[in-house]
VOGU-3710 file (C-alpha; in Angstrom, 3 decimals, decimal comma):
1> dcsgtpastq> 216,572/69,757/151,579  217,822/73,280/153,321  220,936/73,841/151,757  221,339/77,159/149,807  220,167/80,519/150,872  217,293/80,454/152,663  213,852/81,978/150,261  212,312/83,310/154,050  213,527/83,793/157,656  211,723/85,430/160,911
11> snvplvngsa> 213,978/86,573/163,594  213,776/87,244/167,677  210,581/84,486/167,932  209,773/84,752/171,631  210,701/80,965/173,427  207,212/80,321/175,370  207,772/76,801/177,510  210,574/76,361/175,673  209,021/76,624/172,262  208,498/78,566/169,467
21> essdftpate> 206,008/78,865/166,388  206,918/80,661/163,123  204,457/82,219/161,317  202,411/80,897/157,850  204,205/80,763/155,567  202,191/80,288/152,095  203,545/78,588/149,087  202,685/80,149/145,650  203,290/77,015/144,079  203,433/73,516/144,500
31> gtysykahyd> 207,190/71,935/144,950  209,135/70,658/147,974  209,770/73,166/150,731  211,554/72,892/153,887  211,942/74,079/157,241  214,708/74,541/159,618  214,816/76,103/163,038  218,095/78,111/164,381  218,227/79,211/168,750  219,941/82,214/168,664
41> gdnsypqadd> 221,035/81,512/172,771  221,082/83,285/175,680  222,750/83,807/178,741  222,989/80,654/179,840  222,811/78,478/176,687  224,589/78,798/173,438  223,745/78,991/169,753  222,399/75,795/167,991  221,185/74,705/164,310  218,516/72,316/164,700
51> daceviyiak> 219,688/68,520/164,022  216,419/67,946/161,367  215,579/69,605/158,234  211,569/69,633/158,266  210,748/68,601/154,427  207,464/69,234/153,204  206,193/68,321/149,789  203,149/71,075/148,414  200,764/69,131/145,675  198,342/70,033/143,544
61> anavteihds> 196,202/68,486/141,403  195,086/68,292/137,200  190,949/67,592/136,825  190,754/66,869/133,161  187,152/65,893/131,860  186,127/63,509/129,142  182,415/63,463/127,100  181,378/59,668/126,568  178,155/58,463/125,692  176,325/54,910/126,262
71> ghnpvltvgv> 179,233/53,402/124,260  181,914/55,081/126,005  182,505/56,970/123,289  184,325/60,568/123,449  181,469/62,853/122,052  181,302/66,297/121,464  178,167/66,616/119,105  175,437/64,423/119,617  171,669/64,008/118,819  168,899/65,095/121,035
81> gttvhdqvti> 167,646/61,880/123,204  171,586/60,450/123,317  172,917/59,576/126,835  176,033/61,223/127,974  177,922/61,049/130,848  181,559/62,525/131,688  184,844/61,057/133,151  187,487/62,953/134,927  191,086/61,509/135,304  193,093/63,484/138,537
91> tktaltpsna> 196,527/63,787/137,956  199,213/65,300/140,384  200,634/68,563/138,383  204,580/68,324/136,714  205,943/70,670/139,687  204,660/68,105/142,424  207,133/66,428/143,777  207,116/62,686/142,642  207,634/61,253/145,996  203,889/62,938/146,625
101> papggtvtfn> 200,982/60,376/146,968  198,893/60,199/144,340  195,611/62,480/144,779  193,065/60,363/146,573  189,194/62,091/148,280  186,644/62,652/146,448  184,687/63,947/142,731  181,708/66,013/141,866  180,861/66,311/138,573  177,946/68,983/137,492
111> wftngtcast> 175,840/69,635/134,132  174,774/72,713/133,231  171,937/73,442/130,274  174,402/76,174/129,046  177,621/75,284/127,203  179,599/77,687/129,585  179,379/76,484/132,978  177,987/79,843/133,897  175,605/80,045/137,172  174,161/77,195/139,255
121> paassgalpv> 174,469/73,291/137,418  171,182/72,246/136,894  172,293/68,156/138,294  175,083/67,852/140,286  176,086/64,385/141,204  177,075/62,892/144,808  180,949/62,781/145,790  182,324/59,713/143,700  185,143/58,483/144,865  188,618/58,560/143,106
131> pangvvdatt> 190,400/54,917/142,889  194,213/54,255/142,500  194,278/55,141/138,682  192,405/58,747/139,186  189,999/57,640/136,961  186,579/59,017/137,978  183,953/57,697/134,946  180,410/58,866/136,432  178,198/56,186/134,394  176,037/56,590/137,649
141> ftqtpnsaga> 175,778/60,572/137,057  173,796/60,214/133,173  172,168/63,070/131,352  170,037/62,561/128,465  169,027/66,064/126,719  165,835/66,375/125,332  166,005/69,754/123,265  168,689/70,704/121,570  171,075/73,180/122,106  174,316/74,055/124,207
151> yafnatyngd> 175,122/71,551/127,130  178,165/71,489/129,522  179,983/69,188/132,220  182,739/69,970/134,596  184,027/68,128/137,418  185,150/68,997/140,497  188,241/67,439/142,683  186,915/67,770/146,257  190,970/67,680/147,671  192,120/65,716/150,065
161> asypavtsac> 194,837/65,724/153,398  197,603/66,486/150,607  195,603/68,340/147,790  193,319/71,390/147,597  190,175/71,620/145,699  190,331/72,374/141,516  187,301/72,794/139,250  188,388/71,379/135,631  187,334/73,548/132,795  184,443/73,524/131,231
171> epltvvnaki> 183,854/70,728/128,573  180,639/71,989/126,158  178,118/69,354/124,789  176,130/70,425/120,963  172,933/68,553/121,351  171,094/68,740/117,716  168,265/67,613/116,374  169,246/64,581/114,523  166,605/64,331/111,710  168,074/64,074/108,196
181> sltpatdtne> 166,045/65,513/105,530  167,105/65,848/101,694  166,213/68,973/99,491  164,901/68,706/97,277  162,739/65,920/97,885  162,170/64,784/94,024  166,218/64,719/93,244  167,554/61,385/92,288  171,188/60,091/91,823  171,544/57,908/88,558
191> vnd> 172,713/54,526/89,158  174,377/52,578/86,126  174,997/48,989/86,196
//
Protein backbone atom coordinates (compact mmCIF):
# COMPACT_ATOMS: atom_id res chain seq x y z
CA UNK A 1 0.00 0.00 0.00
CA UNK A 2 3.12 2.22 -0.28
CA UNK A 3 2.95 3.24 3.38
CA UNK A 4 5.89 3.27 5.80
CA UNK A 5 9.57 3.26 4.95
CA UNK A 6 10.45 1.93 1.48
CA UNK A 7 12.34 -1.36 1.40
CA UNK A 8 14.38 -0.02 -1.50
CA UNK A 9 14.76 3.28 -3.34
CA UNK A 10 16.42 4.41 -6.54
CA UNK A 11 17.32 8.05 -7.08
CA UNK A 12 18.23 10.28 -10.03
CA UNK A 13 16.72 8.10 -12.73
CA UNK A 14 16.88 10.19 -15.92
CA UNK A 15 13.74 11.02 -17.89
CA UNK A 16 13.82 9.91 -21.52
CA UNK A 17 11.01 11.43 -23.59
CA UNK A 18 9.07 12.00 -20.37
CA UNK A 19 9.46 8.44 -19.05
CA UNK A 20 11.72 6.78 -16.49
CA UNK A 21 12.25 3.12 -15.74
CA UNK A 22 13.55 1.68 -12.48
CA UNK A 23 16.16 -1.04 -12.34
CA UNK A 24 15.03 -4.61 -11.69
CA UNK A 25 14.09 -5.71 -8.17
CA UNK A 26 13.98 -9.41 -7.30
CA UNK A 27 11.88 -10.17 -4.21
CA UNK A 28 13.40 -12.75 -1.88
CA UNK A 29 10.05 -14.34 -1.06
CA UNK A 30 6.42 -14.36 -2.12
CA UNK A 31 4.08 -11.67 -0.84
CA UNK A 32 2.64 -8.24 -1.67
CA UNK A 33 4.95 -5.54 -2.99
CA UNK A 34 4.31 -2.06 -4.32
CA UNK A 35 5.94 0.71 -6.30
CA UNK A 36 5.44 4.44 -6.17
CA UNK A 37 7.27 7.10 -8.17
CA UNK A 38 8.41 10.54 -7.02
CA UNK A 39 9.30 13.23 -9.56
CA UNK A 40 12.17 15.42 -8.31
CA UNK A 41 11.15 18.39 -10.42
CA UNK A 42 13.27 20.75 -12.50
CA UNK A 43 13.50 24.48 -13.29
CA UNK A 44 10.08 24.41 -14.93
CA UNK A 45 8.13 21.82 -12.93
CA UNK A 46 7.78 21.30 -9.16
CA UNK A 47 8.30 18.03 -7.33
CA UNK A 48 5.38 15.61 -7.43
CA UNK A 49 4.42 12.16 -6.14
CA UNK A 50 2.68 9.58 -8.27
CA UNK A 51 -1.00 9.55 -7.30
CA UNK A 52 -1.22 5.76 -7.64
CA UNK A 53 0.46 3.05 -5.62
CA UNK A 54 1.27 0.20 -8.00
CA UNK A 55 0.72 -3.10 -6.16
CA UNK A 56 2.17 -6.38 -7.41
CA UNK A 57 1.73 -9.85 -6.00
CA UNK A 58 4.63 -12.30 -5.96
CA UNK A 59 3.27 -15.83 -5.89
CA UNK A 60 4.82 -19.24 -5.25
CA UNK A 61 3.29 -22.67 -5.61
CA UNK A 62 3.64 -25.91 -3.63
CA UNK A 63 3.67 -29.30 -5.35
CA UNK A 64 2.81 -32.26 -3.09
CA UNK A 65 2.70 -35.76 -4.58
CA UNK A 66 1.12 -39.07 -3.58
CA UNK A 67 1.64 -42.42 -5.31
CA UNK A 68 -1.51 -44.49 -5.98
CA UNK A 69 -2.17 -48.04 -7.10
CA UNK A 70 -4.79 -48.90 -9.73
CA UNK A 71 -7.49 -48.84 -7.02
CA UNK A 72 -6.45 -45.27 -6.24
CA UNK A 73 -5.10 -46.23 -2.81
CA UNK A 74 -2.03 -44.33 -1.56
CA UNK A 75 1.01 -46.66 -1.55
CA UNK A 76 4.70 -46.54 -0.62
CA UNK A 77 5.40 -50.27 -1.06
CA UNK A 78 3.90 -52.59 -3.70
CA UNK A 79 4.47 -56.06 -5.10
CA UNK A 80 6.22 -56.73 -8.39
CA UNK A 81 3.83 -56.21 -11.31
CA UNK A 82 1.61 -53.67 -9.51
CA UNK A 83 0.51 -50.76 -11.67
CA UNK A 84 1.02 -47.36 -10.03
CA UNK A 85 0.64 -43.71 -10.94
CA UNK A 86 1.33 -40.39 -9.27
CA UNK A 87 -0.94 -37.57 -8.19
CA UNK A 88 0.11 -34.03 -7.37
CA UNK A 89 -1.72 -31.21 -5.64
CA UNK A 90 -0.65 -27.71 -6.67
CA UNK A 91 -1.49 -24.95 -4.18
CA UNK A 92 -0.24 -21.47 -3.45
CA UNK A 93 2.06 -21.11 -0.46
CA UNK A 94 0.89 -19.59 2.82
CA UNK A 95 2.85 -16.39 2.11
CA UNK A 96 1.30 -15.94 -1.31
CA UNK A 97 -1.33 -13.18 -1.10
CA UNK A 98 -4.84 -14.54 -0.73
CA UNK A 99 -6.10 -12.46 -3.66
CA UNK A 100 -3.48 -13.93 -6.02
CA UNK A 101 -5.06 -16.24 -8.60
CA UNK A 102 -4.92 -20.00 -8.17
CA UNK A 103 -2.00 -21.68 -9.94
CA UNK A 104 -2.75 -22.72 -13.51
CA UNK A 105 -0.58 -24.07 -16.29
CA UNK A 106 0.69 -27.63 -16.53
CA UNK A 107 2.48 -30.40 -14.63
CA UNK A 108 5.00 -32.97 -15.88
CA UNK A 109 5.44 -36.25 -13.98
CA UNK A 110 8.77 -38.11 -13.87
CA UNK A 111 9.43 -41.81 -13.15
CA UNK A 112 12.81 -42.96 -11.87
CA UNK A 113 14.21 -46.48 -11.61
CA UNK A 114 16.05 -45.50 -8.44
CA UNK A 115 14.65 -44.34 -5.14
CA UNK A 116 16.30 -40.92 -5.20
CA UNK A 117 15.10 -39.17 -8.39
CA UNK A 118 18.76 -38.92 -9.35
CA UNK A 119 19.87 -38.30 -12.95
CA UNK A 120 17.59 -38.51 -15.98
CA UNK A 121 14.07 -39.95 -15.47
CA UNK A 122 13.36 -43.32 -17.03
CA UNK A 123 10.09 -41.85 -18.32
CA UNK A 124 8.24 -38.52 -18.28
CA UNK A 125 4.62 -37.70 -18.93
CA UNK A 126 3.47 -35.06 -21.30
CA UNK A 127 2.40 -31.69 -19.89
CA UNK A 128 -0.90 -32.28 -18.06
CA UNK A 129 -3.17 -29.28 -17.35
CA UNK A 130 -3.73 -28.10 -13.77
CA UNK A 131 -7.50 -27.90 -13.11
CA UNK A 132 -9.18 -25.33 -10.88
CA UNK A 133 -8.89 -27.56 -7.77
CA UNK A 134 -5.14 -27.98 -8.34
CA UNK A 135 -5.23 -31.82 -8.26
CA UNK A 136 -3.61 -33.57 -11.23
CA UNK A 137 -4.12 -37.35 -11.18
CA UNK A 138 -1.75 -38.92 -13.73
CA UNK A 139 -3.85 -42.00 -14.54
CA UNK A 140 -2.63 -41.70 -18.15
CA UNK A 141 1.00 -42.05 -16.98
CA UNK A 142 1.05 -45.44 -15.26
CA UNK A 143 4.11 -47.54 -14.44
CA UNK A 144 4.29 -51.29 -13.76
CA UNK A 145 7.68 -52.24 -12.28
CA UNK A 146 8.46 -55.90 -13.07
CA UNK A 147 11.38 -56.34 -10.69
CA UNK A 148 11.93 -55.65 -7.03
CA UNK A 149 13.88 -52.54 -6.10
CA UNK A 150 13.73 -48.84 -5.40
CA UNK A 151 11.76 -46.55 -7.68
CA UNK A 152 10.43 -42.99 -7.40
CA UNK A 153 8.16 -40.33 -8.83
CA UNK A 154 8.36 -36.57 -8.75
CA UNK A 155 6.29 -33.87 -10.42
CA UNK A 156 7.35 -30.56 -11.92
CA UNK A 157 4.83 -27.75 -11.91
CA UNK A 158 5.77 -25.83 -15.05
CA UNK A 159 4.50 -22.48 -13.81
CA UNK A 160 2.23 -19.90 -15.43
CA UNK A 161 2.07 -16.12 -15.81
CA UNK A 162 1.80 -15.65 -12.02
CA UNK A 163 3.74 -18.60 -10.59
CA UNK A 164 7.30 -19.81 -11.25
CA UNK A 165 8.04 -23.47 -11.88
CA UNK A 166 8.64 -25.76 -8.90
CA UNK A 167 9.50 -29.46 -8.55
CA UNK A 168 8.03 -31.61 -5.79
CA UNK A 169 10.09 -33.60 -3.35
CA UNK A 170 11.19 -37.03 -4.54
CA UNK A 171 8.64 -39.67 -3.55
CA UNK A 172 10.24 -43.13 -3.27
CA UNK A 173 8.41 -46.36 -4.02
CA UNK A 174 9.63 -49.75 -2.79
CA UNK A 175 8.77 -52.72 -5.01
CA UNK A 176 9.03 -56.16 -3.38
CA UNK A 177 8.72 -59.73 -4.56
CA UNK A 178 5.23 -60.57 -3.31
CA UNK A 179 5.64 -64.35 -3.16
CA UNK A 180 5.03 -65.67 0.37
CA UNK A 181 6.52 -68.91 1.65
CA UNK A 182 6.34 -70.71 5.00
CA UNK A 183 9.52 -72.10 6.52
CA UNK A 184 9.79 -74.93 7.36
CA UNK A 185 7.11 -76.27 5.05
CA UNK A 186 6.25 -79.17 7.44
CA UNK A 187 5.22 -76.92 10.38
CA UNK A 188 1.51 -77.00 11.21
CA UNK A 189 -0.62 -75.25 13.76
CA UNK A 190 -2.90 -77.40 15.83
CA UNK A 191 -6.54 -76.49 15.52
CA UNK A 192 -8.91 -77.38 18.35
CA UNK A 193 -12.56 -77.97 17.66
